[in-house]
C-alpha positions as MATLAB code, in Angstrom:
seq = 'XXXXXXXXXXXXXXXXXXXXXXXXXXXXXXXXXXXXXXXXXXXXXXXXXXXXXXXXXXXXXXXXXXXXXXXXXXXXXXXXXXXXXXXXXXXXXXXXXXXXXXXXXXXXXXXXXXXXXXXXXXXXXXXXXXXXXXXXXXXXXXXXXXXXXXXXXXXXXXXXXXXXXXXXXXXXXXXXXXXXXXXXXXXXXXXXXXXXXXXXXXXXXXXXXXXXXXXXXXXXXXXXXXXXXXXXXXXXXXXXXXXXXXXXXXXXXXXXXXXXXXXXXXXXXXXXXXXXXXXXXXXXXXXXXXXXXXXXXXXXXXXXXXXXXXXXXXXXXXXXXXXXXXXXXXXXXXXXXXXXXXXXXXXXXXXXXXXXXXXXXXXXXX';
ca = [
     -46.196  -41.243   14.451;
     -47.585  -38.289   16.448;
     -44.095  -37.858   18.206;
     -42.305  -37.885   14.847;
     -44.699  -35.353   13.421;
     -44.235  -33.164   16.504;
     -40.378  -33.321   16.166;
     -40.560  -32.562   12.456;
     -42.776  -29.399   12.943;
     -40.359  -28.255   15.714;
     -37.230  -28.965   13.639;
     -38.831  -27.042   10.765;
     -39.738  -24.061   12.976;
     -36.127  -24.054   14.308;
     -34.627  -24.155   10.923;
     -36.773  -20.985    9.827;
     -35.672  -19.305   13.030;
     -31.822  -20.038   12.311;
     -32.460  -18.761    8.695;
     -34.027  -15.698    9.969;
     -31.718  -15.028   12.883;
     -28.940  -13.027   11.067;
     -31.629  -10.751    9.459;
     -33.658  -10.422   12.757;
     -30.895  -10.109   15.370;
     -27.838   -9.224   13.257;
     -24.314   -9.452   14.780;
     -23.941   -8.286   18.493;
     -20.594   -6.850   18.159;
     -19.263   -4.688   21.089;
     -17.160   -1.522   21.051;
     -15.670   -0.123   24.201;
     -15.642    3.702   24.225;
     -13.045    5.628   26.201;
     -14.480    7.897   28.776;
     -12.904   10.483   31.330;
     -12.909    8.136   34.203;
     -14.489    4.959   32.892;
     -15.429    2.873   29.815;
     -18.790    2.345   28.022;
     -19.686   -0.616   26.098;
     -21.907   -0.186   22.943;
     -23.726   -3.175   21.231;
     -24.591   -3.292   17.515;
     -23.261   -4.677   14.177;
     -20.167   -2.958   12.930;
     -20.775   -2.261    9.075;
     -17.550   -0.250    8.564;
     -14.467    0.409   10.603;
     -11.667    3.008    9.856;
      -9.320    5.248   11.933;
     -11.823    8.121   11.277;
     -15.200    6.431   12.096;
     -17.163    3.334   12.947;
     -20.509    2.824   11.288;
     -22.862    0.594   13.217;
     -26.544   -0.592   13.141;
     -28.856   -1.666   15.781;
     -30.218   -5.176   15.792;
     -33.164   -4.226   13.582;
     -30.898   -2.452   11.131;
     -31.448    1.051   12.443;
     -28.525    3.194   11.778;
     -26.467    4.305   14.923;
     -24.568    7.498   15.363;
     -20.938    7.293   14.001;
     -18.093    6.804   16.615;
     -14.671    8.223   15.923;
     -11.951    5.743   15.843;
     -10.075    7.457   18.529;
     -12.893    7.099   20.905;
     -12.668    3.232   20.845;
     -10.551    1.325   23.430;
     -11.415   -2.077   22.300;
     -13.611   -4.166   20.001;
     -15.229   -7.579   20.562;
     -16.506   -9.041   17.270;
     -19.421  -11.404   17.079;
     -18.523  -13.866   14.358;
     -20.764  -16.933   14.259;
     -18.426  -19.138   12.419;
     -17.057  -22.447   13.564;
     -13.592  -21.928   12.326;
     -13.441  -18.463   14.172;
     -14.622  -20.054   17.348;
     -11.777  -22.764   16.890;
      -9.284  -20.045   16.360;
     -10.364  -18.127   19.415;
     -10.237  -21.213   21.520;
      -6.691  -22.121   20.353;
      -5.450  -18.473   20.763;
      -6.867  -18.407   24.349;
      -5.023  -21.729   25.172;
      -1.901  -20.546   23.727;
      -1.739  -22.801   20.745;
      -0.838  -19.861   18.465;
       0.271  -21.899   15.432;
      -3.140  -23.531   15.260;
      -4.849  -20.322   16.009;
      -3.080  -18.472   13.082;
      -4.057  -21.150   10.504;
      -7.822  -20.738   11.571;
      -7.673  -16.977   11.726;
      -6.173  -17.188    8.252;
      -9.018  -19.428    6.959;
     -11.553  -16.828    8.274;
      -9.544  -13.996    6.552;
      -9.773  -15.888    3.202;
     -13.494  -16.731    3.695;
     -15.631  -14.496    1.485;
     -18.780  -15.346    3.367;
     -17.464  -13.642    6.625;
     -18.334  -10.078    6.812;
     -15.942   -7.741    5.091;
     -15.966   -5.168    7.923;
     -14.100   -7.867   10.083;
     -11.504   -8.715    7.511;
      -8.789   -6.461    8.873;
      -9.290   -7.755   12.307;
      -9.047  -11.413   11.164;
      -5.850  -10.770    9.137;
      -4.329   -9.009   12.160;
      -5.169  -11.811   14.623;
      -3.717  -14.312   12.250;
      -0.501  -12.238   11.746;
      -0.218  -11.677   15.494;
      -0.926  -15.469   16.137;
       1.980  -16.373   13.723;
       4.365  -13.915   15.358;
       3.525  -15.601   18.787;
       4.152  -18.910   17.004;
       7.586  -17.929   16.111;
       6.790  -18.030   12.514;
       8.070  -14.736   11.204;
       7.708  -15.265    7.388;
       3.996  -16.303    7.583;
       3.419  -13.224   10.045;
       5.204  -10.778    7.658;
       3.128  -12.047    4.665;
      -0.256  -11.780    6.193;
       0.474   -8.479    8.109;
       1.729   -6.981    4.788;
      -1.517   -7.955    3.210;
      -3.701   -6.351    5.945;
      -1.638   -3.134    5.678;
      -1.808   -2.909    1.916;
      -5.439   -3.949    1.638;
      -6.925   -2.040    4.663;
      -4.555    1.039    5.205;
      -7.212    3.169    6.823;
      -8.529    0.348    9.132;
      -8.521    0.799   12.982;
      -6.272   -2.328   12.862;
      -3.737   -0.816   10.518;
      -1.582    0.710   13.214;
      -1.719   -2.398   15.331;
      -0.713   -4.609   12.221;
       2.364   -2.241   11.635;
       3.161   -2.375   15.192;
       3.059   -6.094   15.212;
       5.092   -6.209   12.001;
       7.746   -3.986   13.285;
       8.026   -6.362   16.371;
       8.521   -9.336   13.785;
      11.106   -7.294   11.809;
      13.016   -6.156   14.919;
      13.169   -9.742   16.298;
      14.290  -11.207   12.838;
      16.741   -8.410   12.407;
      15.031   -6.795    9.209;
      15.774   -3.219   10.195;
      15.478   -2.067    6.587;
      11.944   -3.171    6.539;
      11.217   -1.319    9.877;
      12.335    2.004    8.331;
       9.772    1.448    5.482;
       7.061    0.671    8.032;
       7.883    3.932    9.977;
       7.114    5.859    6.884;
       3.728    4.032    6.562;
       2.967    5.178   10.202;
       3.579    8.817    9.248;
       0.935    8.605    6.494;
      -1.601    7.789    9.166;
      -1.776   11.439   10.381;
      -2.995   12.471   13.831;
      -0.824   11.087   16.607;
       1.115    8.660   14.368;
       3.674   11.009   13.058;
       4.922   11.346   16.671;
       4.882    7.576   17.078;
       7.055    7.199   13.939;
       9.531    9.579   15.616;
       9.589    7.219   18.726;
      10.349    4.312   16.357;
      13.039    6.128   14.751;
      14.552    7.018   18.143;
      14.139    3.171   19.072;
      16.155    2.295   16.068;
      18.948    4.630   17.110;
      18.977    2.925   20.429;
      19.556   -0.503   18.594;
      22.728    1.058   17.069;
      23.772    2.738   20.413;
      23.507    6.244   19.264;
      22.115    7.514   22.478;
      22.476   11.169   21.961;
      20.687   11.045   18.585;
      17.999    8.810   20.030;
      17.433   11.330   22.854;
      17.055   14.147   20.355;
      14.421   12.103   18.616;
      12.509   11.508   21.778;
      12.673   15.195   22.810;
      11.209   15.979   19.367;
       8.392   13.613   20.021;
       7.613   15.354   23.392;
       7.425   18.668   21.691;
       5.587   17.429   18.439;
       2.655   15.846   20.433;
      -0.126   16.703   22.730;
      -0.858   13.111   23.323;
      -0.209   12.178   27.132;
       0.777    8.692   26.495;
       3.289    9.466   23.587;
       4.915   12.279   25.679;
       5.256    9.947   28.788;
       6.619    7.161   26.715;
       8.951    9.585   24.902;
      10.324   10.890   28.438;
      10.678    7.303   29.670;
      12.697    6.545   26.587;
      14.879    9.591   27.275;
      15.456    8.048   30.770;
      16.287    4.766   29.220;
      19.070    6.627   27.234;
      20.252    7.921   30.485;
      20.673    4.484   31.919;
      22.628    3.461   28.803;
      24.838    6.440   29.313;
      25.292    5.477   32.993;
      23.469    8.536   34.339;
      21.499    6.479   36.724;
      20.491    9.313   39.108;
      19.240   11.348   36.124;
      17.293    8.464   34.825;
      15.579    7.738   38.200;
      14.831   11.411   38.622;
      13.186   11.599   35.185;
      11.098    8.552   35.769;
      10.109    9.580   39.284;
       8.904   12.845   38.012;
       6.514   11.125   35.704;
       5.161    9.098   38.566;
       3.930   12.379   40.157;
       1.662   13.146   37.171;
      -1.701   11.889   35.814;
      -0.063    9.800   33.089;
      -1.652    6.670   31.619;
      -0.830    3.337   33.166;
       1.440    2.396   30.350;
       3.627    5.301   31.190;
       3.599    4.353   34.868;
       4.718    0.987   33.873;
       7.519    2.410   31.609;
       8.708    4.630   34.679;
       8.986    1.581   37.059;
      10.780   -0.302   34.266;
      13.270    2.430   33.730;
      14.043    2.663   37.544;
      14.455   -1.097   37.757;
      16.775   -0.908   34.754;
      18.930    1.778   36.478;
      19.051   -0.218   39.607;
      19.860   -3.390   37.711;
      22.658   -1.689   35.720;
      24.162   -0.252   38.949;
      24.066   -3.674   40.576;
      26.043   -5.102   37.644;
      28.809   -2.706   38.407;
      28.897   -3.601   42.177;
      29.929   -6.662   44.201;
      28.783   -8.458   47.332;
      26.013   -6.931   49.653;
      25.836   -3.744   47.618;
      25.150   -5.650   44.393;
      22.614   -7.969   46.271;
      20.542   -4.752   47.631;
      20.480   -3.179   44.283;
      19.249   -6.367   42.521;
      16.541   -6.928   45.033;
      15.377   -3.238   44.646;
      15.327   -3.676   40.858;
      13.302   -6.844   41.080;
      10.617   -5.002   43.203;
      10.369   -2.341   40.463;
       9.958   -5.067   37.788;
       7.332   -6.613   40.037;
       5.383   -3.436   40.052;
       5.097   -3.391   36.237;
       3.513   -6.808   35.724;
       1.366   -6.788   38.948;
       0.138   -3.137   38.942;
       0.143   -2.395   35.120;
      -0.142   -5.419   33.082;
      -1.237   -5.414   29.442;
       1.817   -3.932   27.401;
       3.515   -6.994   26.084;
       6.968   -5.166   25.445;
       6.999   -3.589   28.980;
       5.705   -6.690   30.739;
       7.915   -9.087   28.762;
      11.045   -6.942   29.566;
      10.185   -6.722   33.281;
       9.683  -10.460   33.613;
      12.883  -11.246   31.757;
      15.038   -8.602   33.731;
      13.593   -9.822   36.917;
      14.690  -13.312   35.978;
      18.023  -11.962   34.914;
      18.328  -10.255   38.434;
      17.636  -13.478   40.133;
      20.130  -15.184   37.862;
      22.924  -12.902   39.113;
      21.668  -13.153   42.662;
      21.964  -16.808   42.461;
      25.558  -16.414   41.847;
      26.120  -14.740   45.227;
      26.986  -16.561   48.372;
      23.956  -18.030   50.231;
      21.324  -17.264   47.509;
      21.377  -20.449   45.302;
      17.502  -20.555   45.609;
      17.348  -17.627   43.339;
      18.475  -19.691   40.488;
      15.114  -21.616   40.605;
      13.335  -18.170   40.722;
      15.116  -16.992   37.688;
      14.210  -20.213   35.601;
      10.625  -19.673   36.732;
      10.733  -16.054   35.457;
      12.336  -17.015   32.012;
       9.681  -19.804   31.882;
       6.864  -17.258   32.388;
       8.209  -14.916   29.636;
       8.287  -17.787   27.177;
       4.796  -19.064   28.004;
       3.079  -15.588   28.218;
       4.881  -13.699   25.295;
       5.977  -16.684   22.795;
       7.538  -15.291   19.696;
       8.733  -11.931   21.251;
      12.028  -10.567   21.513;
      12.067  -11.065   25.339;
      10.903  -14.783   24.985;
      13.866  -15.328   22.548;
      16.168  -13.671   25.225;
      14.864  -16.006   27.832;
      15.294  -19.124   25.640;
      18.968  -18.273   25.247;
      19.320  -17.445   29.030;
      17.705  -20.949   29.927;
      20.012  -22.623   27.457;
      23.025  -21.106   29.171;
      23.572  -18.409   26.614;
      24.009  -15.707   29.224;
];
């Protein structure tokens, strides 16, 4: 009897603590701030998030100074909800279809903090994209962009939706999304110009594309946008078979203090120039060029991982290089390396353009 009473008292106290916990402790979200040479993590509960500012409170409810959206490199949400925990677990295991469903349940749940809604919608849409479910991805990403146009996640949702539309061939919708990007202001009009240039690349209008990328360089002071635009100019040079010019443009960027994403793009372009040269050669000359290209692709995903488009392309092109190497005398083992690279693209970046290309190559489509 005494044991039961003791247990009941502690159970009652525990219930009181649980009920009080949200008020006493609040959510412990984390935002990662950009610094000149490092990053700083700030803890607190996010009450409002937009491109312009983040409003946060300390655990006791005391307001914290606002942070500008462009100061923030990453956000880690503290969402104490079973469905959310399930979604994150499935996402981390690569079970994207299951993750998408659970994120959507959270997105539709009125009891979860409204401040996190755009994030949950974006994660659901991105998971649907990775699960190769473009219709579902489009539907929820459209909703995020419509309902939270000023969210910190709106540009990411647009970016993700553009990937979905490009992969499915819905170029008309891409043009409409580029218009939405322009409305965001700040650095985004220059990003819109980059997308316009990329669409011209798809139609092989290389001179017009280069003009757009040069416009982006002139119209932006953002180091990353300028660097990416220059690397897209170099990629146009590759398509135009100006391999020396492409390598020179990329190597010049490698001597600057550009962001890692730009260095990754530079190595990717150099790899592409070498790869295309190899395609035009035979025998030992082709072999050496393919091997040099693979080294450049390796640098992308070993030294500068994190950008899905660049890393996915580098892995795929490395696999393609090994595939062609495997056709040369005495290099049959490279066919296995090629298959391994294609398998990595499929597992690391499911639902992406390069994953679809890898599937075609593995099915004998190349």
